[in-house]
N, CA, C and O atoms as a DFTB+ gen file, in Angstrom:
588 C
 N C O
     1  1     103.894     106.111      88.256
     2  2     104.354     105.081      88.685
     3  2     105.395     104.703      89.037
     4  3     105.876     104.830      87.911
     5  1     106.279     104.308      89.653
     6  2     107.968     103.824      90.134
     7  2     107.666     102.791      89.783
     8  3     107.170     102.270      90.782
     9  1     107.620     101.936      88.791
    10  2     107.817     100.123      88.498
    11  2     109.011      99.680      89.029
    12  3     109.212      98.493      88.769
    13  1     109.816     100.176      89.637
    14  2     110.972      99.623      89.725
    15  2     110.976      99.833      91.666
    16  3     111.460      99.125      92.549
    17  1     110.177     101.174      91.711
    18  2     110.042     101.111      93.338
    19  2     109.955      99.989      94.349
    20  3     109.805      98.823      93.981
    21  1     110.068     100.406      95.877
    22  2     109.850      99.382      96.611
    23  2     108.680      98.630      96.396
    24  3     107.913      99.543      96.091
    25  1     108.049      97.658      96.346
    26  2     107.099      97.020      97.333
    27  2     106.516      96.257      98.261
    28  3     106.278      95.050      98.248
    29  1     106.219      97.431      99.418
    30  2     106.106      97.280     100.605
    31  2     104.579      96.589     100.604
    32  3     103.528      96.808     100.002
    33  1     105.080      95.551     101.699
    34  2     104.059      94.955     102.298
    35  2     103.762      95.353     103.863
    36  3     104.710      95.444     104.642
    37  1     102.630      95.549     104.229
    38  2     102.245      95.490     105.804
    39  2     101.713      94.498     105.806
    40  3     100.772      94.229     105.059
    41  1     102.464      93.340     107.098
    42  2     101.507      92.149     107.172
    43  2     102.094      91.310     108.607
    44  3     103.014      90.493     108.575
    45  1     101.520      91.620     109.546
    46  2     101.921      90.849     111.673
    47  2     102.202      89.637     111.255
    48  3     103.356      89.347     111.571
    49  1     101.352      88.321     110.358
    50  2     102.108      87.495     110.465
    51  2     103.003      86.517     109.932
    52  3     102.860      85.953     108.847
    53  1     104.108      86.310     110.898
    54  2     105.462      85.966     110.401
    55  2     105.198      84.567     108.970
    56  3     105.981      84.411     108.032
    57  1     104.014      83.803     109.185
    58  2     103.988      82.572     108.778
    59  2     103.670      82.835     107.363
    60  3     104.189      82.231     106.424
    61  1     102.085      84.515     107.181
    62  2     102.201      84.815     106.094
    63  2     103.476      86.110     104.739
    64  3     103.484      86.522     103.579
    65  1     104.492      86.205     106.327
    66  2     105.218      87.469     105.761
    67  2     106.170      86.330     104.674
    68  3     106.614      86.746     103.604
    69  1     106.433      84.576     105.231
    70  2     107.660      84.438     104.928
    71  2     106.431      83.411     103.806
    72  3     107.419      82.949     103.235
    73  1     105.638      82.951     103.313
    74  2     104.918      82.864     102.184
    75  2     104.965      84.206     100.686
    76  3     105.031      84.166      99.458
    77  1     104.897      85.071     101.572
    78  2     104.585      86.462     100.644
    79  2     106.256      86.392     100.100
    80  3     106.543      86.706      98.945
    81  1     107.234      85.966     101.043
    82  2     108.682      86.421     100.605
    83  2     109.142      84.964      99.453
    84  3     110.234      84.639      98.987
    85  1     108.080      84.494      99.339
    86  2     108.785      83.377      98.790
    87  2     108.116      83.419      97.498
    88  3     108.728      82.916      96.556
    89  1     106.998      83.915      97.290
    90  2     106.238      84.472      96.434
    91  2     107.364      85.041      95.081
    92  3     107.799      84.514      94.057
    93  1     107.482      86.042      95.573
    94  2     108.174      87.330      95.624
    95  2     109.566      86.962      94.751
    96  3     110.075      87.522      93.780
    97  1     110.047      85.496      95.706
    98  2     111.338      84.715      95.253
    99  2     111.028      84.484      93.734
   100  3     111.809      84.769      92.825
   101  1     109.967      84.011      93.601
   102  2     109.414      82.738      92.805
   103  2     109.091      83.566      91.292
   104  3     109.496      83.345      90.151
   105  1     108.178      84.603      91.854
   106  2     108.672      86.033      90.725
   107  2     109.251      86.631      89.729
   108  3     108.871      87.073      88.645
   109  1     110.614      86.542      90.500
   110  2     111.522      87.703      90.233
   111  2     111.276      88.921      89.851
   112  3     111.673      89.554      88.873
   113  1     110.619      89.178      90.669
   114  2     110.227      90.911      89.895
   115  2     111.598      92.006      90.991
   116  3     111.683      92.289      92.186
   117  1     112.320      92.269      89.932
   118  2     113.736      93.422      90.522
   119  2     113.331      94.522      91.838
   120  3     114.150      95.276      92.363
   121  1     111.845      94.409      92.226
   122  2     112.256      95.584      93.366
   123  2     112.211      94.981      94.624
   124  3     111.461      94.025      94.822
   125  1     112.718      95.300      95.236
   126  2     112.978      95.469      96.628
   127  2     111.774      95.207      97.668
   128  3     111.123      96.222      97.918
   129  1     111.436      94.241      98.202
   130  2     110.263      93.867      99.073
   131  2     110.499      94.423     100.556
   132  3     111.231      93.842     101.357
   133  1     109.916      95.419     100.797
   134  2     110.012      95.459     102.497
   135  2     109.082      95.404     103.209
   136  3     108.102      96.145     103.124
   137  1     109.297      94.221     104.295
   138  2     108.015      93.962     104.996
   139  2     108.024      95.286     106.329
   140  3     108.745      96.203     106.721
   141  1     106.749      94.654     106.639
   142  2     106.629      95.803     108.160
   143  2     105.363      94.780     108.946
   144  3     104.494      93.996     108.564
   145  1     105.769      95.225     110.013
   146  2     104.675      94.067     110.378
   147  2     103.502      95.154     111.671
   148  3     102.951      94.716     112.681
   149  1     103.474      96.098     111.313
   150  2     102.868      96.999     111.383
   151  2     102.771      98.192     111.113
   152  3     103.785      98.887     111.051
   153  1     100.860      98.979     110.771
   154  2     100.809     100.392     110.328
   155  2     102.001     101.562     110.482
   156  3     102.580     102.132     109.557
   157  1     102.206     101.759     111.978
   158  2     102.532     102.923     111.881
   159  2     104.574     103.013     111.476
   160  3     105.180     104.051     111.211
   161  1     105.038     101.939     111.541
   162  2     106.510     101.520     111.083
   163  2     106.222     102.002     109.979
   164  3     106.790     103.064     109.724
   165  1     105.332     101.483     108.995
   166  2     105.212     101.525     107.861
   167  2     104.823     102.836     107.337
   168  3     105.529     103.337     106.462
   169  1     103.746     103.478     107.782
   170  2     103.619     105.106     107.815
   171  2     104.812     105.788     107.353
   172  3     105.235     106.109     106.243
   173  1     105.482     105.987     109.294
   174  2     106.898     106.366     108.896
   175  2     107.930     106.505     107.990
   176  3     108.673     107.472     107.824
   177  1     107.895     105.156     107.270
   178  2     108.925     104.863     106.411
   179  2     108.520     105.456     105.215
   180  3     109.361     105.946     104.462
   181  1     106.907     105.474     104.862
   182  2     106.554     106.359     103.372
   183  2     106.743     107.643     103.833
   184  3     106.300     108.466     103.031
   185  1     107.107     108.003     104.568
   186  2     106.561     109.525     104.442
   187  2     108.862     109.886     104.695
   188  3     109.589     110.858     104.487
   189  1     109.004     109.000     105.015
   190  2     110.402     109.411     105.014
   191  2     111.253     109.516     103.404
   192  3     112.125     110.281     102.993
   193  1     110.343     108.077     102.622
   194  2     110.843     107.922     101.393
   195  2     110.785     109.133     100.384
   196  3     109.694     109.652     100.147
   197  1     112.297     109.733      99.600
   198  2     112.118     110.443      98.565
   199  2     111.370     110.205      97.428
   200  3     110.597     111.090      97.062
   201  1     111.472     108.950      96.661
   202  2     110.721     108.114      95.839
   203  2     109.907     107.539      95.916
   204  3     109.903     107.153      97.085
   205  1     108.565     106.900      95.102
   206  2     107.575     106.217      95.354
   207  2     107.768     104.685      95.036
   208  3     108.125     104.108      94.009
   209  1     107.407     104.238      96.276
   210  2     107.122     102.958      96.158
   211  2     106.241     102.538      94.684
   212  3     105.713     103.336      93.909
   213  1     106.273     100.929      94.570
   214  2     105.687     100.787      93.083
   215  2     104.520     100.364      93.862
   216  3     103.711     101.266      93.646
   217  1     103.909      99.430      94.719
   218  2     102.738      99.095      95.426
   219  2     102.708      98.981      97.040
   220  3     103.724      98.644      97.649
   221  1     101.642      99.243      97.624
   222  2     101.729      98.666      98.890
   223  2     100.240      97.794      99.048
   224  3      99.098      98.096      98.700
   225  1     100.843      96.472      99.794
   226  2     100.296      95.381      99.684
   227  2      99.904      95.405     101.305
   228  3     100.854      95.039     101.998
   229  1      98.975      95.679     101.888
   230  2      98.534      95.743     103.586
   231  2      97.326      94.755     104.420
   232  3      96.186      95.051     104.062
   233  1      97.377      93.924     105.196
   234  2      96.772      93.435     105.846
   235  2      95.715      94.403     106.357
   236  3      95.849      95.626     106.311
   237  1      94.785      93.843     106.787
   238  2      93.612      95.119     107.875
   239  2      93.971      94.608     109.180
   240  3      94.423      95.403     110.003
   241  1      93.838      93.454     109.463
   242  2      94.023      93.316     110.774
   243  2      95.725      93.000     111.199
   244  3      96.368      91.951     111.148
   245  1      96.216      94.737     111.739
   246  2      97.366      94.864     112.065
   247  2      97.563      95.416     113.870
   248  3      96.889      96.231     114.499
   249  1      98.623      94.681     114.255
   250  2      98.534      96.075     115.762
   251  2      98.565      96.615     115.412
   252  3      98.714      96.768     114.200
   253  1      98.405      97.570     116.501
   254  2      98.653      99.233     116.885
   255  2      97.589     100.290     116.125
   256  3      96.673     100.839     116.737
   257  1      97.834     100.470     114.810
   258  2      97.779     100.847     113.579
   259  2      97.031      99.920     112.264
   260  3      97.710      99.388     111.385
   261  1      95.604      99.852     112.317
   262  2      95.398      98.867     110.923
   263  2      95.271      99.054     110.080
   264  3      95.417     100.242     109.791
   265  1      94.926      98.167     109.040
   266  2      95.084      98.947     107.544
   267  2      94.725      99.744     107.254
   268  3      95.323     100.526     106.514
   269  1      93.009      99.995     107.928
   270  2      92.527     100.645     107.562
   271  2      92.831     102.383     108.295
   272  3      92.751     103.573     107.991
   273  1      93.088     101.773     109.057
   274  2      93.738     103.213     109.805
   275  2      95.379     103.849     109.062
   276  3      95.914     104.949     108.928
   277  1      95.673     102.558     108.756
   278  2      97.477     103.311     107.940
   279  2      96.701     103.716     106.617
   280  3      97.138     104.765     106.144
   281  1      95.366     102.985     105.703
   282  2      95.273     103.978     104.324
   283  2      94.593     105.485     104.785
   284  3      94.902     106.540     104.231
   285  1      93.809     105.398     105.678
   286  2      93.174     106.823     106.479
   287  2      94.772     107.901     106.439
   288  3      94.926     108.986     105.878
   289  1      95.524     107.288     107.056
   290  2      97.085     108.068     107.078
   291  2      97.288     108.697     105.932
   292  3      97.314     109.919     105.786
   293  1      97.463     107.720     104.944
   294  2      98.119     107.981     103.902
   295  2      97.261     109.074     102.777
   296  3      97.784     109.749     101.891
   297  1      95.881     109.000     103.115
   298  2      95.197     109.462     102.351
   299  2      95.148     111.350     102.918
   300  3      94.951     112.405     102.314
   301  1      95.426     111.011     104.272
   302  2      95.353     112.587     104.799
   303  2      96.835     113.343     104.589
   304  3      97.036     114.352     105.265
   305  1      97.864     112.887     103.679
   306  2      99.341     113.447     103.952
   307  2      99.024     113.406     102.261
   308  3      98.970     112.564     101.365
   309  1      98.852     114.879     102.433
   310  2      98.891     115.358     101.048
   311  2     100.295     115.265     100.279
   312  3     100.101     115.528      99.092
   313  1     101.537     115.005     100.522
   314  2     102.300     114.265      99.683
   315  2     101.919     112.357      99.359
   316  3     101.492     111.607      98.482
   317  1     102.365     112.351     100.568
   318  2     101.738     110.480     100.309
   319  2     100.733     110.496      99.201
   320  3     101.031     110.241      98.034
   321  1      99.149     110.905      99.743
   322  2      98.391     110.736      98.466
   323  2      98.632     111.404      97.286
   324  3      97.788     111.155      96.425
   325  1      99.682     112.328      96.889
   326  2      99.966     113.071      95.643
   327  2     101.107     111.780      94.978
   328  3     101.813     112.003      93.994
   329  1     101.107     110.843      95.505
   330  2     102.021     110.160      95.090
   331  2     101.622     109.062      93.871
   332  3     102.138     108.552      92.876
   333  1     100.433     109.046      94.575
   334  2      99.530     108.029      93.702
   335  2      99.588     106.593      93.565
   336  3      99.059     106.021      92.612
   337  1     100.410     105.796      94.775
   338  2     101.166     104.667      94.754
   339  2      99.526     104.556      95.277
   340  3      98.737     105.261      95.906
   341  1      99.538     102.614      94.305
   342  2      98.388     101.631      94.548
   343  2      98.443     101.148      95.894
   344  3      99.425     100.801      96.551
   345  1      97.032     101.188      96.250
   346  2      97.239     100.219      97.741
   347  2      96.090      99.927      97.812
   348  3      95.085     100.635      97.741
   349  1      96.280      98.284      98.034
   350  2      95.450      96.830      98.125
   351  2      95.962      96.391      99.184
   352  3      97.076      96.409      99.709
   353  1      94.326      95.738      99.555
   354  2      94.499      94.923     101.028
   355  2      94.280      93.507     100.540
   356  3      93.341      93.156      99.826
   357  1      95.394      92.615     101.070
   358  2      94.898      91.164     101.325
   359  2      95.190      90.470     102.390
   360  3      96.152      90.137     103.082
   361  1      94.262      90.378     102.321
   362  2      93.295      89.864     103.738
   363  2      93.104      88.948     103.884
   364  3      92.826      88.385     102.825
   365  1      93.061      87.987     105.178
   366  2      91.502      86.691     105.196
   367  2      89.826      87.561     105.915
   368  3      88.878      87.260     106.641
   369  1      89.970      87.899     105.687
   370  2      88.223      88.563     105.733
   371  2      87.692      89.070     104.442
   372  3      87.989      90.040     103.744
   373  1      86.669      87.957     104.319
   374  2      85.968      88.403     103.273
   375  2      84.052      88.744     103.267
   376  3      83.071      88.506     102.563
   377  1      84.395      89.418     104.517
   378  2      83.389      89.909     105.108
   379  2      82.769      91.312     104.233
   380  3      83.486      92.312     104.199
   381  1      81.642      91.327     103.653
   382  2      81.182      92.636     103.059
   383  2      81.373      93.908     103.996
   384  3      81.728      94.903     103.365
   385  1      81.237      94.065     105.168
   386  2      81.468      94.953     105.949
   387  2      82.656      95.521     105.717
   388  3      82.812      96.692     105.372
   389  1      83.940      94.314     105.987
   390  2      85.233      95.039     105.534
   391  2      85.188      95.511     104.181
   392  3      85.651      96.633     103.976
   393  1      84.678      94.809     103.144
   394  2      84.903      95.090     101.769
   395  2      84.323      96.856     101.713
   396  3      84.981      97.840     101.377
   397  1      83.182      96.805     102.073
   398  2      82.636      98.279     102.192
   399  2      82.989      98.898     102.705
   400  3      82.547     100.001     102.384
   401  1      83.956      98.959     103.830
   402  2      84.757      99.461     104.749
   403  2      85.573     100.026     103.876
   404  3      85.317     101.170     103.501
   405  1      86.819      99.278     103.333
   406  2      87.966      99.072     102.841
   407  2      87.856     100.317     101.521
   408  3      88.766     101.068     101.170
   409  1      86.645     100.253     101.032
   410  2      86.726     101.201      99.651
   411  2      86.000     102.632      99.639
   412  3      85.827     103.430      98.718
   413  1      85.589     102.675     101.174
   414  2      85.605     103.813     101.276
   415  2      86.750     104.813     101.835
   416  3      86.701     105.940     102.327
   417  1      87.592     104.091     101.604
   418  2      89.076     104.514     102.147
   419  2      90.035     105.037     100.641
   420  3      90.956     105.853     100.607
   421  1      89.487     104.312      99.588
   422  2      89.704     104.890      98.166
   423  2      91.174     103.897      97.900
   424  3      92.309     104.372      97.852
   425  1      90.791     102.260      97.728
   426  2      92.306     101.751      97.680
   427  2      91.386     101.057      96.233
   428  3      90.223     100.972      95.838
   429  1      93.027     100.587      95.725
   430  2      92.883     100.240      94.833
   431  2      92.328      98.502      94.483
   432  3      92.299      98.098      93.320
   433  1      91.987      97.761      95.459
   434  2      91.756      96.529      95.522
   435  2      91.661      95.758      96.636
   436  3      92.342      96.181      97.570
   437  1      91.159      94.955      96.809
   438  2      90.384      93.994      97.914
   439  2      90.811      92.689      97.905
   440  3      89.893      92.040      97.403
   441  1      92.030      91.717      98.293
   442  2      92.227      90.831      97.669
   443  2      92.032      89.966      99.323
   444  3      92.469      90.461     100.362
   445  1      91.259      88.553      99.261
   446  2      91.182      87.380     100.340
   447  2      92.807      86.676      99.989
   448  3      93.351      86.427      98.913
   449  1      93.162      86.538     101.095
   450  2      94.028      85.018     101.147
   451  2      93.475      83.884     100.706
   452  3      92.450      83.289     101.038
   453  1      94.638      83.588      99.584
   454  2      94.085      81.914      99.538
   455  2      94.797      80.996     100.214
   456  3      95.668      81.491     100.928
   457  1      94.725      79.942     100.227
   458  2      94.703      78.952     101.225
   459  2      96.170      77.897     100.907
   460  3      96.841      77.337     101.774
   461  1      96.394      77.848      99.375
   462  2      97.260      77.139      98.447
   463  2      98.588      78.059      98.168
   464  3      98.273      78.360      97.017
   465  1      99.424      78.507      98.302
   466  2     100.579      78.743      98.041
   467  2     100.462      79.123      96.061
   468  3     100.462      80.261      95.593
   469  1     100.392      78.058      95.387
   470  2     100.236      78.693      93.602
   471  2      99.138      79.149      93.585
   472  3      98.856      79.556      92.458
   473  1      98.011      79.346      94.628
   474  2      96.842      80.527      93.999
   475  2      97.242      81.705      94.276
   476  3      96.799      82.649      93.620
   477  1      98.437      81.970      95.611
   478  2      98.470      83.306      96.285
   479  2      99.384      83.494      95.266
   480  3      99.098      84.592      94.789
   481  1     100.587      82.901      94.505
   482  2     101.150      83.631      93.390
   483  2     100.828      83.823      92.518
   484  3     101.263      84.869      92.037
   485  1      99.793      82.956      91.604
   486  2      98.407      83.780      90.512
   487  2      98.208      84.904      91.002
   488  3      98.549      85.907      90.375
   489  1      97.594      84.988      92.268
   490  2      97.019      86.408      92.761
   491  2      98.496      87.783      92.796
   492  3      98.591      88.890      92.267
   493  1      99.103      87.258      93.378
   494  2      99.953      88.682      93.588
   495  2     100.848      88.384      92.353
   496  3     101.966      88.797      92.661
   497  1     100.879      87.926      91.253
   498  2     101.368      87.637      89.781
   499  2     100.586      88.778      89.011
   500  3     101.094      89.716      88.397
   501  1      99.336      88.516      89.164
   502  2      98.295      89.143      88.477
   503  2      98.206      90.529      89.094
   504  3      98.369      91.378      88.217
   505  1      97.964      91.160      90.542
   506  2      98.414      92.522      90.645
   507  2      99.355      93.042      90.516
   508  3      99.383      94.262      90.673
   509  1     100.722      92.192      90.114
   510  2     102.194      93.317      90.316
   511  2     101.598      93.554      88.846
   512  3     101.609      94.726      88.470
   513  1     100.944      92.342      87.738
   514  2     101.291      92.603      86.291
   515  2     100.451      93.487      85.771
   516  3     100.634      93.860      84.612
   517  1      99.233      94.050      86.634
   518  2      97.888      95.044      86.322
   519  2      99.114      95.863      86.422
   520  3      99.774      96.389      85.526
   521  1      99.310      95.857      87.958
   522  2     100.089      97.634      87.908
   523  2     100.759      98.064      87.158
   524  3     100.506      99.121      86.580
   525  1     102.043      97.203      86.910
   526  2     102.869      97.258      86.190
   527  2     102.460      98.254      85.038
   528  3     103.004      99.296      84.674
   529  1     101.285      97.582      84.559
   530  2     101.189      98.070      83.041
   531  2     100.284      99.624      83.333
   532  3     100.131     100.504      82.485
   533  1      99.918      99.643      84.333
   534  2      99.591     101.090      84.677
   535  2      99.711     102.095      84.648
   536  3     100.521     102.350      85.539
   537  1      99.317     103.302      83.991
   538  2      99.863     104.693      84.156
   539  2      99.619     105.107      84.974
   540  3      98.522     104.620      85.246
   541  1      99.991     106.052      86.012
   542  2      99.767     106.883      86.693
   543  2     100.646     108.449      86.823
   544  3     101.410     108.868      85.954
   545  1     100.419     108.943      87.726
   546  2     101.509     110.557      87.388
   547  2     102.643     110.066      87.343
   548  3     102.665     108.902      87.741
   549  1     103.673     110.501      86.997
   550  2     105.329     109.917      87.240
   551  2     105.755     110.924      88.336
   552  3     106.427     110.481      89.267
   553  1     105.519     111.872      88.319
   554  2     105.986     113.248      88.688
   555  2     105.147     113.807      89.998
   556  3     104.061     114.324      89.734
   557  1     105.531     113.755      91.335
   558  2     104.558     113.968      92.355
   559  2     104.069     115.409      91.797
   560  3     104.675     115.963      90.879
   561  1     102.932     115.973      92.414
   562  2     102.668     117.168      92.280
   563  2     103.085     118.184      93.473
   564  3     102.761     117.894      94.625
   565  1     103.754     119.295      93.217
   566  2     104.230     119.855      94.117
   567  2     102.864     120.889      94.645
   568  3     102.121     121.578      93.947
   569  1     102.870     120.748      95.708
   570  2     101.928     121.943      96.653
   571  2     102.055     122.990      96.454
   572  3     103.183     123.388      96.163
   573  1     101.129     123.762      96.512
   574  2     101.587     125.109      97.064
   575  2     101.988     125.812      98.189
   576  3     101.628     125.003      99.044
   577  1     102.295     126.392      98.578
   578  2     103.123     127.130      99.501
   579  2     102.710     127.836     100.389
   580  3     102.777     129.053     100.217
   581  1     102.174     127.333     101.567
   582  2     101.199     128.271     102.473
   583  2     102.652     129.142     102.863
   584  3     103.752     128.630     103.073
   585  1     102.251     130.855     102.900
   586  2     103.152     131.830     103.488
   587  2     102.577     132.515     104.802
   588  3     103.243     133.361     105.399
């Protein structure tokens, strides 16, 4: 895991982006925070990266490509899947149907956005601390070449 890699946030709501931006400033993590307002752009960026992001935090309800579809595209891309980048949903939906569906995409967490800023800060802090302590493969395995 690349603890110093960028934190990718896929969130289309400008107010939620502002809250998250403020949370990351207050937590003083050294990681670059990169926001995307929709899934297609986030996916294209992930494909272009030569290094691993630290974590991907995504909303479910996004324009053009939902969070579910984004996760599915990552899972279907051998190079991205093998990077083992933690992928968590941070969303307003607490629907059991959405939670169950989310975990079919092999996510690493599902969190409902709290209404209070200090609760959001505590939640993000716990998520980042957990993943900063977790081990995963440090080198992306190379896929065999197809001749």
